[in-house]
N, CA, C and O atoms as a GROMACS GRO file, in nm:
protein
  588
    1UNK      N    1  -4.675  -4.742   3.976
    1UNK     CA    2  -4.714  -4.748   3.837
    1UNK      C    3  -4.703  -4.893   3.791
    1UNK      O    4  -4.592  -4.945   3.780
    2UNK      N    5  -4.812  -4.958   3.764
    2UNK     CA    6  -4.810  -5.099   3.722
    2UNK      C    7  -4.768  -5.111   3.575
    2UNK      O    8  -4.801  -5.027   3.491
    3UNK      N    9  -4.694  -5.219   3.550
    3UNK     CA   10  -4.651  -5.246   3.412
    3UNK      C   11  -4.742  -5.352   3.354
    3UNK      O   12  -4.764  -5.457   3.415
    4UNK      N   13  -4.794  -5.325   3.237
    4UNK     CA   14  -4.872  -5.429   3.170
    4UNK      C   15  -4.781  -5.496   3.066
    4UNK      O   16  -4.672  -5.449   3.036
    5UNK      N   17  -4.828  -5.606   3.014
    5UNK     CA   18  -4.750  -5.688   2.922
    5UNK      C   19  -4.712  -5.612   2.795
    5UNK      O   20  -4.601  -5.629   2.743
    6UNK      N   21  -4.801  -5.531   2.748
    6UNK     CA   22  -4.775  -5.458   2.623
    6UNK      C   23  -4.663  -5.355   2.642
    6UNK      O   24  -4.578  -5.342   2.553
    7UNK      N   25  -4.659  -5.283   2.753
    7UNK     CA   26  -4.554  -5.184   2.774
    7UNK      C   27  -4.418  -5.251   2.797
    7UNK      O   28  -4.315  -5.196   2.758
    8UNK      N   29  -4.414  -5.368   2.860
    8UNK     CA   30  -4.289  -5.443   2.877
    8UNK      C   31  -4.237  -5.488   2.741
    8UNK      O   32  -4.117  -5.478   2.714
    9UNK      N   33  -4.327  -5.537   2.655
    9UNK     CA   34  -4.286  -5.580   2.522
    9UNK      C   35  -4.230  -5.463   2.441
    9UNK      O   36  -4.130  -5.478   2.371
   10UNK      N   37  -4.294  -5.349   2.449
   10UNK     CA   38  -4.246  -5.231   2.376
   10UNK      C   39  -4.110  -5.188   2.430
   10UNK      O   40  -4.021  -5.155   2.352
   11UNK      N   41  -4.092  -5.188   2.563
   11UNK     CA   42  -3.963  -5.149   2.623
   11UNK      C   43  -3.852  -5.245   2.582
   11UNK      O   44  -3.742  -5.201   2.549
   12UNK      N   45  -3.878  -5.375   2.583
   12UNK     CA   46  -3.778  -5.474   2.541
   12UNK      C   47  -3.744  -5.455   2.394
   12UNK      O   48  -3.628  -5.464   2.356
   13UNK      N   49  -3.843  -5.429   2.311
   13UNK     CA   50  -3.820  -5.405   2.168
   13UNK      C   51  -3.735  -5.281   2.144
   13UNK      O   52  -3.646  -5.282   2.058
   14UNK      N   53  -3.761  -5.174   2.220
   14UNK     CA   54  -3.682  -5.051   2.205
   14UNK      C   55  -3.538  -5.075   2.250
   14UNK      O   56  -3.445  -5.028   2.184
   15UNK      N   57  -3.517  -5.147   2.360
   15UNK     CA   58  -3.381  -5.174   2.410
   15UNK      C   59  -3.303  -5.258   2.309
   15UNK      O   60  -3.187  -5.230   2.281
   16UNK      N   61  -3.368  -5.361   2.256
   16UNK     CA   62  -3.299  -5.447   2.157
   16UNK      C   63  -3.267  -5.366   2.031
   16UNK      O   64  -3.159  -5.382   1.974
   17UNK      N   65  -3.358  -5.281   1.988
   17UNK     CA   66  -3.332  -5.198   1.869
   17UNK      C   67  -3.217  -5.102   1.892
   17UNK      O   68  -3.132  -5.084   1.805
   18UNK      N   69  -3.213  -5.038   2.011
   18UNK     CA   70  -3.102  -4.947   2.042
   18UNK      C   71  -2.969  -5.021   2.047
   18UNK      O   72  -2.868  -4.970   1.999
   19UNK      N   73  -2.968  -5.141   2.106
   19UNK     CA   74  -2.844  -5.219   2.110
   19UNK      C   75  -2.798  -5.258   1.970
   19UNK      O   76  -2.678  -5.256   1.941
   20UNK      N   77  -2.892  -5.294   1.883
   20UNK     CA   78  -2.856  -5.329   1.745
   20UNK      C   79  -2.801  -5.208   1.671
   20UNK      O   80  -2.702  -5.220   1.598
   21UNK      N   81  -2.864  -5.092   1.689
   21UNK     CA   82  -2.817  -4.970   1.623
   21UNK      C   83  -2.678  -4.933   1.674
   21UNK      O   84  -2.590  -4.900   1.595
   22UNK      N   85  -2.658  -4.937   1.808
   22UNK     CA   86  -2.526  -4.906   1.864
   22UNK      C   87  -2.420  -5.005   1.816
   22UNK      O   88  -2.308  -4.965   1.785
   23UNK      N   89  -2.455  -5.133   1.809
   23UNK     CA   90  -2.360  -5.233   1.760
   23UNK      C   91  -2.318  -5.207   1.617
   23UNK      O   92  -2.201  -5.221   1.582
   24UNK      N   93  -2.415  -5.167   1.533
   24UNK     CA   94  -2.384  -5.135   1.394
   24UNK      C   95  -2.296  -5.012   1.384
   24UNK      O   96  -2.197  -5.011   1.310
   25UNK      N   97  -2.332  -4.908   1.459
   25UNK     CA   98  -2.253  -4.783   1.454
   25UNK      C   99  -2.112  -4.808   1.506
   25UNK      O  100  -2.015  -4.763   1.446
   26UNK      N  101  -2.101  -4.878   1.620
   26UNK     CA  102  -1.967  -4.905   1.674
   26UNK      C  103  -1.887  -4.997   1.583
   26UNK      O  104  -1.765  -4.987   1.575
   27UNK      N  105  -1.956  -5.088   1.514
   27UNK     CA  106  -1.888  -5.172   1.416
   27UNK      C  107  -1.830  -5.089   1.303
   27UNK      O  108  -1.718  -5.112   1.259
   28UNK      N  109  -1.907  -4.992   1.256
   28UNK     CA  110  -1.858  -4.902   1.151
   28UNK      C  111  -1.740  -4.820   1.202
   28UNK      O  112  -1.640  -4.803   1.131
   29UNK      N  113  -1.752  -4.769   1.324
   29UNK     CA  114  -1.640  -4.692   1.381
   29UNK      C  115  -1.516  -4.779   1.396
   29UNK      O  116  -1.404  -4.733   1.372
   30UNK      N  117  -1.536  -4.904   1.435
   30UNK     CA  118  -1.422  -4.996   1.450
   30UNK      C  119  -1.353  -5.020   1.316
   30UNK      O  120  -1.230  -5.018   1.307
   31UNK      N  121  -1.433  -5.042   1.213
   31UNK     CA  122  -1.374  -5.064   1.080
   31UNK      C  123  -1.306  -4.938   1.029
   31UNK      O  124  -1.199  -4.945   0.968
   32UNK      N  125  -1.369  -4.822   1.053
   32UNK     CA  126  -1.308  -4.696   1.011
   32UNK      C  127  -1.178  -4.672   1.085
   32UNK      O  128  -1.081  -4.624   1.026
   33UNK      N  129  -1.174  -4.705   1.213
   33UNK     CA  130  -1.051  -4.689   1.292
   33UNK      C  131  -0.941  -4.781   1.240
   33UNK      O  132  -0.826  -4.740   1.229
   34UNK      N  133  -0.976  -4.905   1.209
   34UNK     CA  134  -0.876  -4.997   1.153
   34UNK      C  135  -0.822  -4.944   1.021
   34UNK      O  136  -0.702  -4.950   0.996
   35UNK      N  137  -0.909  -4.892   0.936
   35UNK     CA  138  -0.865  -4.839   0.808
   35UNK      C  139  -0.773  -4.719   0.827
   35UNK      O  140  -0.669  -4.710   0.762
   36UNK      N  141  -0.812  -4.626   0.917
   36UNK     CA  142  -0.728  -4.508   0.941
   36UNK      C  143  -0.593  -4.548   1.001
   36UNK      O  144  -0.490  -4.492   0.963
   37UNK      N  145  -0.593  -4.641   1.095
   37UNK     CA  146  -0.466  -4.681   1.155
   37UNK      C  147  -0.378  -4.756   1.055
   37UNK      O  148  -0.256  -4.751   1.066
   38UNK      N  149  -0.439  -4.825   0.959
   38UNK     CA  150  -0.358  -4.895   0.858
   38UNK      C  151  -0.287  -4.797   0.765
   38UNK      O  152  -0.187  -4.833   0.703
   39UNK      N  153  -0.338  -4.674   0.754
   39UNK     CA  154  -0.272  -4.575   0.670
   39UNK      C  155  -0.136  -4.534   0.726
   39UNK      O  156  -0.046  -4.499   0.650
   40UNK      N  157  -0.121  -4.538   0.859
   40UNK     CA  158   0.003  -4.495   0.922
   40UNK      C  159   0.096  -4.611   0.956
   40UNK      O  160   0.210  -4.588   0.996
   41UNK      N  161   0.050  -4.734   0.941
   41UNK     CA  162   0.137  -4.849   0.970
   41UNK      C  163   0.241  -4.862   0.860
   41UNK      O  164   0.218  -4.826   0.744
   42UNK      N  165   0.357  -4.914   0.901
   42UNK     CA  166   0.463  -4.936   0.804
   42UNK      C  167   0.427  -5.055   0.716
   42UNK      O  168   0.397  -5.163   0.766
   43UNK      N  169   0.430  -5.034   0.587
   43UNK     CA  170   0.394  -5.139   0.492
   43UNK      C  171   0.510  -5.238   0.478
   43UNK      O  172   0.626  -5.196   0.472
   44UNK      N  173   0.481  -5.370   0.472
   44UNK     CA  174   0.589  -5.466   0.451
   44UNK      C  175   0.645  -5.453   0.310
   44UNK      O  176   0.574  -5.417   0.216
   45UNK      N  177   0.772  -5.483   0.296
   45UNK     CA  178   0.835  -5.477   0.165
   45UNK      C  179   0.778  -5.585   0.074
   45UNK      O  180   0.747  -5.695   0.120
   46UNK      N  181   0.764  -5.554  -0.052
   46UNK     CA  182   0.711  -5.649  -0.148
   46UNK      C  183   0.814  -5.759  -0.169
   46UNK      O  184   0.933  -5.731  -0.190
   47UNK      N  185   0.770  -5.883  -0.164
   47UNK     CA  186   0.859  -5.996  -0.185
   47UNK      C  187   0.927  -6.046  -0.060
   47UNK      O  188   0.999  -6.146  -0.066
   48UNK      N  189   0.906  -5.981   0.054
   48UNK     CA  190   0.966  -6.025   0.179
   48UNK      C  191   0.862  -6.104   0.257
   48UNK      O  192   0.749  -6.058   0.275
   49UNK      N  193   0.899  -6.224   0.302
   49UNK     CA  194   0.804  -6.306   0.377
   49UNK      C  195   0.812  -6.272   0.525
   49UNK      O  196   0.916  -6.228   0.574
   50UNK      N  197   0.704  -6.295   0.593
   50UNK     CA  198   0.698  -6.272   0.737
   50UNK      C  199   0.751  -6.398   0.806
   50UNK      O  200   0.685  -6.502   0.805
   51UNK      N  201   0.869  -6.389   0.865
   51UNK     CA  202   0.930  -6.504   0.930
   51UNK      C  203   0.870  -6.520   1.069
   51UNK      O  204   0.878  -6.428   1.151
   52UNK      N  205   0.808  -6.636   1.096
   52UNK     CA  206   0.746  -6.654   1.227
   52UNK      C  207   0.850  -6.667   1.337
   52UNK      O  208   0.961  -6.714   1.313
   53UNK      N  209   0.813  -6.624   1.459
   53UNK     CA  210   0.907  -6.634   1.571
   53UNK      C  211   0.917  -6.777   1.622
   53UNK      O  212   1.022  -6.816   1.674
   54UNK      N  213   0.813  -6.855   1.610
   54UNK     CA  214   0.815  -6.996   1.650
   54UNK      C  215   0.776  -7.080   1.530
   54UNK      O  216   0.674  -7.054   1.466
   55UNK      N  217   0.858  -7.180   1.501
   55UNK     CA  218   0.831  -7.262   1.384
   55UNK      C  219   0.807  -7.409   1.419
   55UNK      O  220   0.738  -7.480   1.346
   56UNK      N  221   0.864  -7.455   1.531
   56UNK     CA  222   0.855  -7.597   1.563
   56UNK      C  223   0.825  -7.618   1.710
   56UNK      O  224   0.858  -7.535   1.795
   57UNK      N  225   0.763  -7.732   1.738
   57UNK     CA  226   0.744  -7.779   1.874
   57UNK      C  227   0.819  -7.911   1.884
   57UNK      O  228   0.796  -8.002   1.804
   58UNK      N  229   0.910  -7.922   1.983
   58UNK     CA  230   0.991  -8.042   2.000
   58UNK      C  231   0.949  -8.115   2.127
   58UNK      O  232   0.933  -8.053   2.233
   59UNK      N  233   0.930  -8.246   2.116
   59UNK     CA  234   0.892  -8.329   2.230
   59UNK      C  235   0.985  -8.450   2.231
   59UNK      O  236   1.003  -8.514   2.128
   60UNK      N  237   1.045  -8.484   2.348
   60UNK     CA  238   1.130  -8.603   2.354
   60UNK      C  239   1.049  -8.729   2.321
   60UNK      O  240   0.933  -8.742   2.358
   61UNK      N  241   1.114  -8.821   2.253
   61UNK     CA  242   1.051  -8.949   2.220
   61UNK      C  243   1.035  -9.028   2.350
   61UNK      O  244   1.126  -9.030   2.434
   62UNK      N  245   0.921  -9.092   2.367
   62UNK     CA  246   0.895  -9.164   2.492
   62UNK      C  247   0.932  -9.311   2.477
   62UNK      O  248   0.844  -9.398   2.472
   63UNK      N  249   1.059  -9.338   2.471
   63UNK     CA  250   1.110  -9.475   2.473
   63UNK      C  251   1.245  -9.475   2.542
   63UNK      O  252   1.310  -9.371   2.553
   64UNK      N  253   1.286  -9.590   2.589
   64UNK     CA  254   1.415  -9.595   2.657
   64UNK      C  255   1.528  -9.569   2.558
   64UNK      O  256   1.517  -9.603   2.440
   65UNK      N  257   1.633  -9.509   2.606
   65UNK     CA  258   1.751  -9.475   2.526
   65UNK      C  259   1.722  -9.374   2.415
   65UNK      O  260   1.793  -9.371   2.315
   66UNK      N  261   1.619  -9.292   2.432
   66UNK     CA  262   1.592  -9.187   2.333
   66UNK      C  263   1.692  -9.072   2.349
   66UNK      O  264   1.724  -9.004   2.252
   67UNK      N  265   1.741  -9.051   2.471
   67UNK     CA  266   1.843  -8.951   2.499
   67UNK      C  267   1.959  -9.020   2.569
   67UNK      O  268   1.939  -9.086   2.672
   68UNK      N  269   2.081  -9.007   2.515
   68UNK     CA  270   2.194  -9.074   2.577
   68UNK      C  271   2.323  -8.999   2.548
   68UNK      O  272   2.329  -8.914   2.460
   69UNK      N  273   2.426  -9.033   2.625
   69UNK     CA  274   2.558  -8.976   2.602
   69UNK      C  275   2.661  -9.087   2.614
   69UNK      O  276   2.634  -9.193   2.671
   70UNK      N  277   2.780  -9.061   2.559
   70UNK     CA  278   2.885  -9.163   2.557
   70UNK      C  279   3.020  -9.093   2.554
   70UNK      O  280   3.037  -8.990   2.490
   71UNK      N  281   3.116  -9.150   2.624
   71UNK     CA  282   3.253  -9.096   2.620
   71UNK      C  283   3.327  -9.157   2.503
   71UNK      O  284   3.314  -9.276   2.473
   72UNK      N  285   3.404  -9.073   2.436
   72UNK     CA  286   3.484  -9.118   2.324
   72UNK      C  287   3.604  -9.027   2.310
   72UNK      O  288   3.647  -8.964   2.406
   73UNK      N  289   3.657  -9.022   2.189
   73UNK     CA  290   3.771  -8.933   2.166
   73UNK      C  291   3.766  -8.881   2.024
   73UNK      O  292   3.710  -8.943   1.933
   74UNK      N  293   3.826  -8.763   2.009
   74UNK     CA  294   3.845  -8.704   1.877
   74UNK      C  295   3.995  -8.685   1.863
   74UNK      O  296   4.054  -8.595   1.922
   75UNK      N  297   4.055  -8.772   1.784
   75UNK     CA  298   4.201  -8.772   1.776
   75UNK      C  299   4.256  -8.827   1.907
   75UNK      O  300   4.220  -8.936   1.949
   76UNK      N  301   4.346  -8.750   1.972
   76UNK     CA  302   4.403  -8.792   2.100
   76UNK      C  303   4.322  -8.738   2.218
   76UNK      O  304   4.344  -8.781   2.332
   77UNK      N  305   4.229  -8.647   2.194
   77UNK     CA  306   4.159  -8.577   2.301
   77UNK      C  307   4.027  -8.648   2.337
   77UNK      O  308   3.956  -8.695   2.248
   78UNK      N  309   3.995  -8.654   2.467
   78UNK     CA  310   3.866  -8.712   2.505
   78UNK      C  311   3.752  -8.620   2.464
   78UNK      O  312   3.767  -8.498   2.460
   79UNK      N  313   3.639  -8.680   2.432
   79UNK     CA  314   3.520  -8.604   2.390
   79UNK      C  315   3.395  -8.677   2.440
   79UNK      O  316   3.397  -8.798   2.464
   80UNK      N  317   3.290  -8.601   2.455
   80UNK     CA  318   3.162  -8.657   2.496
   80UNK      C  319   3.064  -8.644   2.380
   80UNK      O  320   3.050  -8.536   2.322
   81UNK      N  321   2.997  -8.754   2.347
   81UNK     CA  322   2.895  -8.751   2.242
   81UNK      C  323   2.758  -8.751   2.310
   81UNK      O  324   2.729  -8.835   2.395
   82UNK      N  325   2.673  -8.656   2.271
   82UNK     CA  326   2.538  -8.646   2.323
   82UNK      C  327   2.443  -8.666   2.206
   82UNK      O  328   2.453  -8.596   2.105
   83UNK      N  329   2.350  -8.762   2.218
   83UNK     CA  330   2.259  -8.797   2.109
   83UNK      C  331   2.116  -8.802   2.163
   83UNK      O  332   2.094  -8.841   2.278
   84UNK      N  333   2.022  -8.763   2.080
   84UNK     CA  334   1.882  -8.771   2.122
   84UNK      C  335   1.787  -8.778   2.005
   84UNK      O  336   1.818  -8.735   1.894
   85UNK      N  337   1.670  -8.834   2.033
   85UNK     CA  338   1.562  -8.841   1.935
   85UNK      C  339   1.445  -8.759   1.987
   85UNK      O  340   1.408  -8.768   2.104
   86UNK      N  341   1.386  -8.679   1.899
   86UNK     CA  342   1.274  -8.594   1.934
   86UNK      C  343   1.164  -8.608   1.828
   86UNK      O  344   1.192  -8.638   1.712
   87UNK      N  345   1.041  -8.587   1.870
   87UNK     CA  346   0.931  -8.570   1.776
   87UNK      C  347   0.918  -8.421   1.750
   87UNK      O  348   0.921  -8.341   1.844
   88UNK      N  349   0.905  -8.383   1.626
   88UNK     CA  350   0.899  -8.241   1.590
   88UNK      C  351   0.773  -8.216   1.507
   88UNK      O  352   0.740  -8.292   1.416
   89UNK      N  353   0.704  -8.105   1.540
   89UNK     CA  354   0.584  -8.064   1.467
   89UNK      C  355   0.608  -7.924   1.411
   89UNK      O  356   0.651  -7.834   1.483
   90UNK      N  357   0.581  -7.907   1.284
   90UNK     CA  358   0.594  -7.777   1.218
   90UNK      C  359   0.467  -7.698   1.245
   90UNK      O  360   0.360  -7.736   1.198
   91UNK      N  361   0.478  -7.586   1.321
   91UNK     CA  362   0.360  -7.504   1.353
   91UNK      C  363   0.358  -7.376   1.271
   91UNK      O  364   0.273  -7.289   1.295
   92UNK      N  365   0.447  -7.362   1.174
   92UNK     CA  366   0.450  -7.241   1.092
   92UNK      C  367   0.368  -7.263   0.965
   92UNK      O  368   0.318  -7.373   0.940
   93UNK      N  369   0.354  -7.157   0.887
   93UNK     CA  370   0.279  -7.167   0.762
   93UNK      C  371   0.368  -7.200   0.643
   93UNK      O  372   0.324  -7.196   0.528
   94UNK      N  373   0.494  -7.232   0.670
   94UNK     CA  374   0.590  -7.264   0.565
   94UNK      C  375   0.650  -7.402   0.591
   94UNK      O  376   0.642  -7.454   0.702
   95UNK      N  377   0.711  -7.461   0.487
   95UNK     CA  378   0.791  -7.581   0.508
   95UNK      C  379   0.917  -7.541   0.584
   95UNK      O  380   0.971  -7.432   0.563
   96UNK      N  381   0.966  -7.629   0.672
   96UNK     CA  382   1.080  -7.596   0.757
   96UNK      C  383   1.194  -7.693   0.730
   96UNK      O  384   1.174  -7.814   0.722
   97UNK      N  385   1.314  -7.638   0.717
   97UNK     CA  386   1.436  -7.717   0.706
   97UNK      C  387   1.517  -7.693   0.833
   97UNK      O  388   1.543  -7.578   0.869
   98UNK      N  389   1.556  -7.798   0.900
   98UNK     CA  390   1.636  -7.786   1.022
   98UNK      C  391   1.782  -7.783   0.981
   98UNK      O  392   1.833  -7.879   0.921
   99UNK      N  393   1.850  -7.674   1.013
   99UNK     CA  394   1.988  -7.655   0.969
   99UNK      C  395   2.090  -7.717   1.064
   99UNK      O  396   2.199  -7.755   1.020
  100UNK      N  397   2.058  -7.728   1.191
  100UNK     CA  398   2.152  -7.781   1.287
  100UNK      C  399   2.093  -7.774   1.426
  100UNK      O  400   1.975  -7.746   1.443
  101UNK      N  401   2.177  -7.799   1.524
  101UNK     CA  402   2.134  -7.795   1.664
  101UNK      C  403   2.238  -7.718   1.744
  101UNK      O  404   2.356  -7.718   1.711
  102UNK      N  405   2.191  -7.653   1.850
  102UNK     CA  406   2.279  -7.572   1.932
  102UNK      C  407   2.255  -7.609   2.078
  102UNK      O  408   2.142  -7.609   2.126
  103UNK      N  409   2.363  -7.640   2.147
  103UNK     CA  410   2.357  -7.673   2.289
  103UNK      C  411   2.403  -7.550   2.365
  103UNK      O  412   2.509  -7.494   2.335
  104UNK      N  413   2.324  -7.508   2.464
  104UNK     CA  414   2.356  -7.384   2.535
  104UNK      C  415   2.467  -7.403   2.638
  104UNK      O  416   2.559  -7.322   2.647
  105UNK      N  417   2.458  -7.510   2.716
  105UNK     CA  418   2.558  -7.529   2.820
  105UNK      C  419   2.589  -7.677   2.832
  105UNK      O  420   2.498  -7.753   2.867
  106UNK      N  421   2.705  -7.722   2.806
  106UNK     CA  422   2.820  -7.649   2.754
  106UNK      C  423   2.794  -7.610   2.609
  106UNK      O  424   2.721  -7.679   2.537
  107UNK      N  425   2.852  -7.500   2.567
  107UNK     CA  426   2.828  -7.450   2.433
  107UNK      C  427   2.883  -7.546   2.329
  107UNK      O  428   3.000  -7.583   2.331
  108UNK      N  429   2.793  -7.586   2.238
  108UNK     CA  430   2.835  -7.676   2.130
  108UNK      C  431   2.735  -7.662   2.015
  108UNK      O  432   2.617  -7.633   2.037
  109UNK      N  433   2.784  -7.682   1.895
  109UNK     CA  434   2.700  -7.684   1.776
  109UNK      C  435   2.704  -7.825   1.722
  109UNK      O  436   2.811  -7.884   1.708
  110UNK      N  437   2.586  -7.879   1.692
  110UNK     CA  438   2.579  -8.018   1.647
  110UNK      C  439   2.500  -8.034   1.519
  110UNK      O  440   2.464  -7.936   1.453
  111UNK      N  441   2.474  -8.158   1.488
  111UNK     CA  442   2.399  -8.193   1.368
  111UNK      C  443   2.256  -8.226   1.404
  111UNK      O  444   2.228  -8.274   1.514
  112UNK      N  445   2.164  -8.200   1.312
  112UNK     CA  446   2.024  -8.239   1.327
  112UNK      C  447   1.979  -8.301   1.196
  112UNK      O  448   2.001  -8.245   1.088
  113UNK      N  449   1.917  -8.417   1.206
  113UNK     CA  450   1.872  -8.488   1.087
  113UNK      C  451   1.725  -8.524   1.103
  113UNK      O  452   1.682  -8.567   1.210
  114UNK      N  453   1.649  -8.507   0.996
  114UNK     CA  454   1.507  -8.539   0.996
  114UNK      C  455   1.483  -8.669   0.923
  114UNK      O  456   1.553  -8.702   0.827
  115UNK      N  457   1.382  -8.742   0.969
  115UNK     CA  458   1.342  -8.864   0.900
  115UNK      C  459   1.252  -8.825   0.784
  115UNK      O  460   1.165  -8.740   0.798
  116UNK      N  461   1.274  -8.887   0.670
  116UNK     CA  462   1.189  -8.862   0.553
  116UNK      C  463   1.047  -8.906   0.585
  116UNK      O  464   1.027  -9.004   0.656
  117UNK      N  465   0.948  -8.835   0.532
  117UNK     CA  466   0.809  -8.867   0.565
  117UNK      C  467   0.762  -8.999   0.503
  117UNK      O  468   0.660  -9.053   0.544
  118UNK      N  469   0.837  -9.052   0.406
  118UNK     CA  470   0.794  -9.175   0.340
  118UNK      C  471   0.891  -9.292   0.361
  118UNK      O  472   0.873  -9.398   0.300
  119UNK      N  473   0.994  -9.275   0.445
  119UNK     CA  474   1.088  -9.384   0.472
  119UNK      C  475   1.154  -9.363   0.607
  119UNK      O  476   1.124  -9.266   0.677
  120UNK      N  477   1.246  -9.452   0.643
  120UNK     CA  478   1.319  -9.441   0.769
  120UNK      C  479   1.458  -9.384   0.748
  120UNK      O  480   1.547  -9.406   0.831
  121UNK      N  481   1.478  -9.311   0.640
  121UNK     CA  482   1.608  -9.252   0.610
  121UNK      C  483   1.617  -9.115   0.676
  121UNK      O  484   1.530  -9.031   0.657
  122UNK      N  485   1.724  -9.094   0.755
  122UNK     CA  486   1.749  -8.964   0.819
  122UNK      C  487   1.849  -8.886   0.736
  122UNK      O  488   1.947  -8.942   0.687
  123UNK      N  489   1.824  -8.755   0.721
  123UNK     CA  490   1.915  -8.670   0.648
  123UNK      C  491   1.895  -8.524   0.691
  123UNK      O  492   1.788  -8.487   0.739
  124UNK      N  493   1.999  -8.444   0.674
  124UNK     CA  494   1.986  -8.302   0.703
  124UNK      C  495   1.922  -8.227   0.587
  124UNK      O  496   1.897  -8.107   0.597
  125UNK      N  497   1.895  -8.296   0.477
  125UNK     CA  498   1.836  -8.232   0.359
  125UNK      C  499   1.683  -8.242   0.357
  125UNK      O  500   1.619  -8.175   0.276
  126UNK      N  501   1.625  -8.323   0.445
  126UNK     CA  502   1.478  -8.336   0.448
  126UNK      C  503   1.416  -8.212   0.511
  126UNK      O  504   1.482  -8.139   0.585
  127UNK      N  505   1.290  -8.189   0.481
  127UNK     CA  506   1.216  -8.077   0.540
  127UNK      C  507   1.085  -8.128   0.597
  127UNK      O  508   1.039  -8.238   0.566
  128UNK      N  509   1.025  -8.046   0.683
  128UNK     CA  510   0.896  -8.079   0.744
  128UNK      C  511   0.791  -7.994   0.674
  128UNK      O  512   0.802  -7.872   0.668
  129UNK      N  513   0.690  -8.060   0.621
  129UNK     CA  514   0.583  -7.988   0.552
  129UNK      C  515   0.503  -7.904   0.650
  129UNK      O  516   0.504  -7.928   0.771
  130UNK      N  517   0.434  -7.805   0.598
  130UNK     CA  518   0.350  -7.718   0.680
  130UNK      C  519   0.251  -7.803   0.759
  130UNK      O  520   0.173  -7.878   0.700
  131UNK      N  521   0.254  -7.790   0.892
  131UNK     CA  522   0.166  -7.868   0.979
  131UNK      C  523   0.208  -8.013   0.992
  131UNK      O  524   0.135  -8.092   1.052
  132UNK      N  525   0.324  -8.051   0.938
  132UNK     CA  526   0.368  -8.189   0.940
  132UNK      C  527   0.438  -8.228   1.069
  132UNK      O  528   0.479  -8.143   1.149
  133UNK      N  529   0.452  -8.359   1.087
  133UNK     CA  530   0.519  -8.416   1.203
  133UNK      C  531   0.629  -8.508   1.152
  133UNK      O  532   0.610  -8.578   1.053
  134UNK      N  533   0.744  -8.506   1.220
  134UNK     CA  534   0.854  -8.592   1.179
  134UNK      C  535   0.937  -8.628   1.301
  134UNK      O  536   0.914  -8.578   1.411
  135UNK      N  537   1.034  -8.717   1.281
  135UNK     CA  538   1.129  -8.753   1.385
  135UNK      C  539   1.258  -8.680   1.358
  135UNK      O  540   1.300  -8.666   1.243
  136UNK      N  541   1.322  -8.632   1.464
  136UNK     CA  542   1.446  -8.557   1.452
  136UNK      C  543   1.552  -8.625   1.539
  136UNK      O  544   1.523  -8.660   1.654
  137UNK      N  545   1.670  -8.642   1.488
  137UNK     CA  546   1.782  -8.697   1.564
  137UNK      C  547   1.892  -8.593   1.566
  137UNK      O  548   1.929  -8.539   1.462
  138UNK      N  549   1.946  -8.565   1.685
  138UNK     CA  550   2.054  -8.468   1.698
  138UNK      C  551   2.173  -8.535   1.764
  138UNK      O  552   2.159  -8.632   1.838
  139UNK      N  553   2.292  -8.480   1.736
  139UNK     CA  554   2.412  -8.528   1.805
  139UNK      C  555   2.512  -8.414   1.819
  139UNK      O  556   2.528  -8.330   1.730
  140UNK      N  557   2.578  -8.414   1.934
  140UNK     CA  558   2.679  -8.314   1.967
  140UNK      C  559   2.806  -8.387   2.007
  140UNK      O  560   2.800  -8.496   2.065
  141UNK      N  561   2.920  -8.328   1.977
  141UNK     CA  562   3.048  -8.373   2.030
  141UNK      C  563   3.102  -8.259   2.114
  141UNK      O  564   3.136  -8.153   2.061
  142UNK      N  565   3.111  -8.281   2.245
  142UNK     CA  566   3.154  -8.179   2.339
  142UNK      C  567   3.298  -8.208   2.377
  142UNK      O  568   3.331  -8.317   2.424
  143UNK      N  569   3.384  -8.109   2.354
  143UNK     CA  570   3.526  -8.126   2.385
  143UNK      C  571   3.577  -8.000   2.452
  143UNK      O  572   3.565  -7.894   2.391
  144UNK      N  573   3.629  -8.002   2.570
  144UNK     CA  574   3.651  -8.118   2.656
  144UNK      C  575   3.519  -8.163   2.719
  144UNK      O  576   3.426  -8.083   2.730
  145UNK      N  577   3.510  -8.288   2.760
  145UNK     CA  578   3.387  -8.339   2.819
  145UNK      C  579   3.354  -8.269   2.950
  145UNK      O  580   3.443  -8.222   3.021
  146UNK      N  581   3.225  -8.262   2.980
  146UNK     CA  582   3.182  -8.204   3.105
  146UNK      C  583   3.188  -8.312   3.212
  146UNK      O  584   3.188  -8.432   3.183
  147UNK      N  585   3.191  -8.267   3.339
  147UNK     CA  586   3.196  -8.364   3.448
  147UNK      C  587   3.066  -8.436   3.465
  147UNK      O  588   3.054  -8.521   3.553
   0.00000   0.00000   0.00000
């Protein structure tokens, strides 16, 4: 059975029309399914913000002496000071305040200070604007010092 140009054009037109109709119907079904499933989802509490699981990306500063440690003492006891500079980017939809720093091994809690976006002043009271970039300096005092 030979195909002429007119029958091929009609067949292509019918296939494209059927695909468009199916796409529209499936689009409606998809929207209806989303609406129905939203009826059974747990509604968020009014006034409660969605806290993101990841808020910042930290990258070590690429200069010499950006990360260092030093032996010292706290009172009569020896202690190790660990200091570092990092570049930090806020990837959340909110302004971020860095409250402190935590070292996993050896376990220690330290200070974290951000550079103000308009000066070279570091403070723990500064915040990073949404999508902003800043410099972060942290320091830990580990007692007793690690080997």
